[in-house]
C-alpha positions as CSV (number, residue, x, y, z in Angstrom):
1,M,-14.8,-4.7,6.4
2,T,-15.3,-8.0,4.6
3,Q,-14.2,-8.5,1.0
4,N,-16.9,-7.9,-1.6
5,T,-17.1,-11.1,-3.7
6,K,-19.9,-9.9,-6.0
7,P,-18.9,-8.5,-9.4
8,L,-19.2,-4.7,-9.6
9,F,-19.0,-4.6,-13.4
10,S,-20.7,-6.7,-16.1
11,P,-18.7,-9.8,-17.2
12,D,-18.3,-8.2,-20.6
13,Q,-16.8,-5.0,-19.2
14,K,-14.2,-3.6,-21.6
15,I,-10.7,-2.6,-20.5
16,A,-9.8,0.5,-22.5
17,D,-6.2,1.0,-23.6
18,E,-6.5,4.8,-23.8
19,F,-7.9,7.3,-21.2
20,A,-11.4,8.7,-21.7
21,L,-13.6,10.2,-19.0
22,S,-16.4,8.0,-20.3
23,A,-14.4,4.8,-19.5
24,S,-14.3,2.9,-16.2
25,I,-11.1,0.8,-16.6
26,V,-7.9,1.9,-18.5
27,V,-4.8,-0.2,-18.9
28,Y,-2.4,1.9,-21.0
29,P,0.4,-0.2,-22.7
30,G,3.1,2.4,-22.6
31,D,4.9,5.2,-20.8
32,C,3.0,6.8,-17.9
33,L,3.9,10.3,-19.1
34,D,2.1,9.6,-22.4
35,L,-1.0,8.4,-20.5
36,L,-0.9,11.4,-18.1
37,K,-0.7,13.9,-21.0
38,S,-4.1,12.5,-22.2
39,I,-5.8,13.1,-18.9
40,P,-7.6,16.4,-18.4
41,D,-6.6,18.8,-15.6
42,E,-8.1,18.0,-12.2
43,A,-9.7,14.7,-13.4
44,L,-8.2,12.4,-10.8
45,Q,-9.1,12.0,-7.2
46,L,-6.3,9.6,-6.1
47,V,-2.9,8.9,-7.6
48,I,-1.3,5.9,-5.9
49,T,1.7,4.0,-6.9
50,S,4.9,2.2,-6.0
51,P,7.4,3.5,-8.5
52,P,10.7,1.8,-9.4
53,Y,13.1,2.1,-6.6
54,N,16.2,2.3,-8.9
55,I,17.7,-0.8,-7.4
56,G,18.0,-2.7,-10.7
57,K,14.9,-4.9,-10.8
58,E,14.2,-6.6,-14.2
59,Y,11.6,-3.9,-15.1
60,E,13.9,-0.9,-14.3
61,K,17.2,0.4,-15.6
62,K,19.4,1.6,-12.7
63,L,20.1,5.3,-13.1
64,D,22.3,7.9,-11.5
65,L,20.2,9.0,-8.5
66,D,20.0,12.6,-9.7
67,L,18.6,11.4,-13.1
68,Y,16.2,9.1,-11.3
69,L,14.8,12.0,-9.2
70,E,14.5,14.1,-12.3
71,Q,12.4,11.4,-14.0
72,Q,10.3,11.1,-10.9
73,A,9.7,14.8,-10.8
74,Q,8.4,14.8,-14.3
75,V,5.8,12.1,-13.5
76,I,4.8,13.7,-10.2
77,G,4.4,17.1,-11.9
78,E,2.0,15.6,-14.4
79,C,0.1,13.8,-11.6
80,V,-0.4,17.1,-9.7
81,R,-1.7,18.8,-12.8
82,A,-4.3,16.0,-13.3
83,L,-5.2,15.9,-9.6
84,S,-8.5,17.2,-8.3
85,P,-8.2,20.1,-5.8
86,K,-9.7,17.7,-3.2
87,G,-7.4,14.9,-4.3
88,S,-4.5,12.9,-2.8
89,I,-1.2,11.5,-4.0
90,C,0.2,8.4,-2.2
91,W,3.8,7.4,-3.2
92,Q,4.9,4.1,-1.7
93,V,8.7,3.6,-1.6
94,G,11.5,1.8,0.1
95,N,15.2,2.4,0.1
96,Y,17.8,3.1,-2.6
97,V,21.0,1.1,-1.9
98,D,24.3,2.6,-2.9
99,R,27.4,0.5,-2.2
100,G,25.8,-1.0,0.9
101,S,24.5,2.4,2.2
102,I,20.8,2.9,2.2
103,I,19.1,6.1,1.2
104,P,15.4,6.4,2.2
105,L,13.6,7.4,-1.0
106,D,10.8,9.2,0.7
107,T,13.2,11.7,2.3
108,I,14.7,12.7,-1.1
109,L,11.4,12.7,-2.9
110,Y,9.7,14.9,-0.3
111,P,11.2,18.2,-1.7
112,I,9.7,17.4,-5.1
113,F,6.1,17.2,-3.7
114,S,6.7,20.2,-1.4
115,H,8.0,22.4,-4.3
116,L,4.8,21.6,-6.2
117,G,2.8,23.0,-3.4
118,L,1.5,19.7,-1.9
119,R,0.9,19.2,1.8
120,M,2.0,16.0,3.5
121,R,-0.7,14.5,5.7
122,N,1.0,11.3,6.8
123,R,4.1,9.3,6.5
124,I,2.6,5.8,6.8
125,V,4.9,3.0,7.8
126,W,4.0,-0.3,6.2
127,H,5.4,-3.1,8.3
128,F,5.7,-6.7,7.1
129,E,7.5,-9.8,8.4
130,H,9.1,-11.3,5.3
131,G,11.9,-10.1,3.0
132,L,15.6,-10.4,2.3
133,H,17.9,-11.4,5.2
134,C,20.8,-9.0,5.7
135,N,24.2,-10.1,7.1
136,R,25.8,-6.7,7.8
137,R,22.8,-4.6,8.9
138,F,19.3,-5.3,10.3
139,S,17.0,-6.8,7.8
140,G,14.5,-4.3,6.3
141,R,11.0,-5.0,7.3
142,Y,9.1,-1.8,6.4
143,E,8.5,0.6,3.6
144,T,6.7,4.0,3.6
145,I,3.7,5.6,2.0
146,I,3.9,9.4,1.8
147,W,0.5,10.9,1.5
148,F,0.1,14.4,0.1
149,T,-3.0,16.5,-0.7
150,K,-3.4,19.3,-3.2
151,S,-5.2,21.6,-0.8
152,D,-6.5,21.8,2.8
153,E,-10.0,20.8,1.5
154,Y,-9.4,17.1,0.8
155,T,-11.5,13.9,0.9
156,F,-10.9,11.8,3.9
157,N,-13.3,9.0,5.0
158,L,-12.2,7.4,8.2
159,D,-15.2,5.2,9.1
160,P,-14.8,2.7,6.2
161,V,-11.2,1.9,7.3
162,R,-11.6,1.7,11.0
163,V,-10.1,-1.4,12.7
164,P,-11.3,-3.3,15.8
165,Q,-10.7,-1.6,19.2
166,K,-8.1,-3.1,21.4
167,Y,-10.3,-2.6,24.5
168,P,-13.9,-2.3,23.1
169,G,-15.3,-2.6,26.6
170,K,-13.4,0.4,28.0
171,K,-15.4,3.0,29.8
172,Y,-14.9,6.5,31.1
173,F,-14.0,6.2,34.8
174,K,-14.8,9.8,35.9
175,G,-16.4,13.0,34.7
176,P,-19.8,13.6,33.1
177,K,-19.4,10.5,30.9
178,A,-18.4,8.1,33.7
179,G,-19.7,4.6,33.1
180,Q,-20.2,5.2,29.4
181,Y,-18.2,3.3,26.7
182,S,-15.3,5.5,25.6
183,S,-14.6,3.6,22.3
184,N,-16.1,4.4,18.9
185,P,-18.5,1.5,18.1
186,L,-17.3,1.5,14.5
187,G,-13.7,0.9,15.6
188,K,-10.6,2.9,15.9
189,N,-8.4,4.9,13.6
190,P,-5.8,2.5,12.1
191,G,-3.0,5.0,12.8
192,D,0.1,5.5,10.6
193,L,1.8,2.1,11.2
194,W,0.1,-0.6,9.1
195,I,0.9,-4.2,9.7
196,I,-0.1,-5.9,6.4
197,P,1.6,-9.0,5.0
198,N,3.7,-8.4,1.8
199,V,3.2,-10.5,-1.3
200,K,5.8,-13.3,-1.0
201,S,5.9,-16.9,-2.3
202,N,3.1,-18.3,0.0
203,H,0.8,-15.2,-0.4
204,V,-2.5,-16.0,-2.1
205,E,-2.0,-13.0,-4.5
206,K,1.5,-13.9,-5.6
207,T,2.4,-13.6,-9.3
208,E,5.7,-13.6,-11.1
209,H,6.1,-9.9,-10.5
210,P,8.9,-9.4,-7.9
211,C,7.5,-6.3,-6.1
212,Q,3.7,-6.7,-5.9
213,F,1.3,-4.6,-3.9
214,P,-1.1,-6.5,-1.6
215,V,-4.7,-5.5,-2.6
216,E,-5.7,-4.7,1.0
217,L,-3.0,-2.1,1.3
218,I,-4.5,-0.1,-1.6
219,E,-8.1,-0.8,-0.5
220,R,-7.5,1.1,2.7
221,L,-6.3,4.2,0.8
222,V,-9.0,3.9,-1.9
223,L,-11.8,3.7,0.7
224,S,-10.4,6.6,2.8
225,L,-9.3,9.0,0.1
226,T,-12.0,8.6,-2.6
227,N,-15.7,8.3,-3.1
228,E,-17.7,6.0,-5.4
229,G,-17.2,7.0,-9.1
230,D,-13.9,8.8,-8.5
231,W,-10.8,8.1,-10.7
232,V,-7.8,6.3,-9.2
233,L,-4.6,6.4,-11.2
234,D,-1.5,4.2,-10.9
235,P,1.3,5.5,-13.2
236,F,3.4,2.4,-12.6
237,L,0.7,-0.2,-12.7
238,G,2.6,-3.5,-12.5
239,T,0.1,-6.3,-12.1
240,G,-3.0,-4.1,-11.8
241,T,-3.5,-4.1,-8.0
242,S,-4.5,-0.4,-7.8
243,I,-7.2,-0.8,-10.4
244,I,-8.4,-4.0,-8.7
245,A,-8.8,-2.2,-5.4
246,A,-10.5,0.7,-7.1
247,I,-13.2,-1.2,-9.1
248,R,-13.8,-3.5,-6.1
249,H,-15.2,-0.4,-4.3
250,K,-17.0,1.1,-7.3
251,R,-14.3,3.6,-8.3
252,R,-12.8,3.9,-11.7
253,G,-9.2,2.9,-12.3
254,A,-6.4,3.7,-14.8
255,G,-2.8,2.8,-15.0
256,A,0.2,2.5,-17.3
257,E,2.6,-0.3,-17.7
258,T,5.5,-0.9,-20.2
259,I,6.3,-4.6,-19.7
260,P,4.1,-6.7,-22.0
261,K,3.9,-9.7,-19.7
262,Y,2.8,-7.5,-16.8
263,I,0.2,-5.7,-19.0
264,E,-1.3,-9.1,-19.9
265,L,-1.1,-10.2,-16.2
266,A,-2.9,-7.0,-15.1
267,R,-5.6,-7.5,-17.6
268,Q,-6.1,-11.1,-16.5
269,R,-6.3,-10.2,-12.8
270,I,-8.7,-7.3,-13.5
271,Q,-11.0,-9.6,-15.5
272,Q,-10.9,-12.1,-12.6
273,E,-11.9,-9.3,-10.2
274,I,-14.8,-8.3,-12.5
275,A,-15.9,-12.0,-12.6
276,G,-15.6,-12.3,-8.8
277,T,-13.0,-15.0,-9.0
278,L,-9.8,-13.2,-8.1
279,R,-8.3,-14.6,-4.8
280,T,-7.0,-11.9,-2.5
281,R,-6.3,-11.6,1.2
282,P,-9.4,-10.0,2.9
283,M,-8.9,-6.7,4.6
284,D,-10.3,-7.9,7.9
285,R,-8.2,-11.0,8.3
286,P,-5.7,-10.9,11.2
287,V,-2.0,-11.3,10.6
288,Y,-1.1,-15.0,10.6
289,D,-0.1,-16.4,14.0
290,P,1.9,-19.6,13.5
291,V,1.5,-20.7,17.1
292,E,-2.3,-20.5,17.0
293,A,-2.3,-22.2,13.7
294,G,-0.4,-25.2,15.2
295,N,2.6,-24.8,12.9
296,S,5.3,-27.4,14.1
297,L,8.1,-25.1,12.7
298,T,7.7,-22.9,15.7
299,V,9.7,-25.4,17.8
300,A,13.4,-24.5,17.6
301,P,15.6,-27.4,16.4
302,W,18.7,-26.2,18.1
303,D,20.0,-26.9,21.6
304,K,18.0,-24.8,24.2
305,D,21.3,-24.3,26.1
306,A,22.7,-22.3,23.2
307,T,23.8,-18.8,23.8
308,Q,21.1,-17.3,21.6
309,M,18.4,-19.0,23.7
310,A,19.7,-17.0,26.7
311,L,17.9,-14.0,25.2
312,L,14.6,-15.8,25.8
313,E,15.1,-16.8,29.4
314,K,12.9,-15.4,32.0
315,R,14.5,-12.4,33.7
316,P,14.1,-11.7,37.5
317,E,11.6,-9.2,38.5
318,Y,12.8,-5.7,39.1
319,G,14.3,-5.4,42.5
320,E,14.6,-9.1,43.0
321,S,18.0,-10.0,44.5
322,D,20.3,-12.5,42.9
323,K,20.5,-15.8,44.5
């Protein structure tokens, strides 16, 4: 699917700072619990967010893990109350680090959702190539999105998020369909491992926020889990990415943010999206290949006889005798 570059709202579209069912875009300057309390029961179709990971970023205060989970449970409980019976909650998280030991946050948040009666539909692994380099463990290159629904009757639209087939010309080789194409002409299911670049220094969407969603990650969830006109809520809005993805596809978006500079940044980016001037990475763009791009930095500067290069040497075929 190509990026929609036409404005979906009028240039003078107002961004409300309080929730109302008659609104289309809401950026609430305050605590998400206060925003959630103003939202009627079952008004939301999708709640999607990347909450603070409790690792001491500038916008979060590091808490005892039990207190952190208690605070998360409060927010999740309010989200469930405000969620439509056919709605979904997507919680995107990484790892909590305690004295060098990692604790996957999705594993310790799962009981909160389960206790509230939600059903997990997928644990989506979001893989990316760039991040901090570790010296005493393998560098982390993935985070997870845990997707829950409120009931077994939930919205799921696969066709808008299909991806190109690996073998589009593949055919059935036997049986009643022999000779017919076996692939869906609209593309294949993207699966539960998504390779999407994260927003680092050279990403077109990069702002000063240290942990920013790529728009295309949220677009895939908005398109598959909502319909036009539905409400999408991000209780930890950051730079407004979730609202941008929502209004790009004719949904309504709301979110809360407490940091003034990020509130202003979210408003600016949303206004740019409305005007059709916001630069984002398109959903259908392949992941960057430095070799195909002719990047000279793909040539290793060190001696090719070095020990590390032995890992790249051609191995003999299986069964070939040593000479």
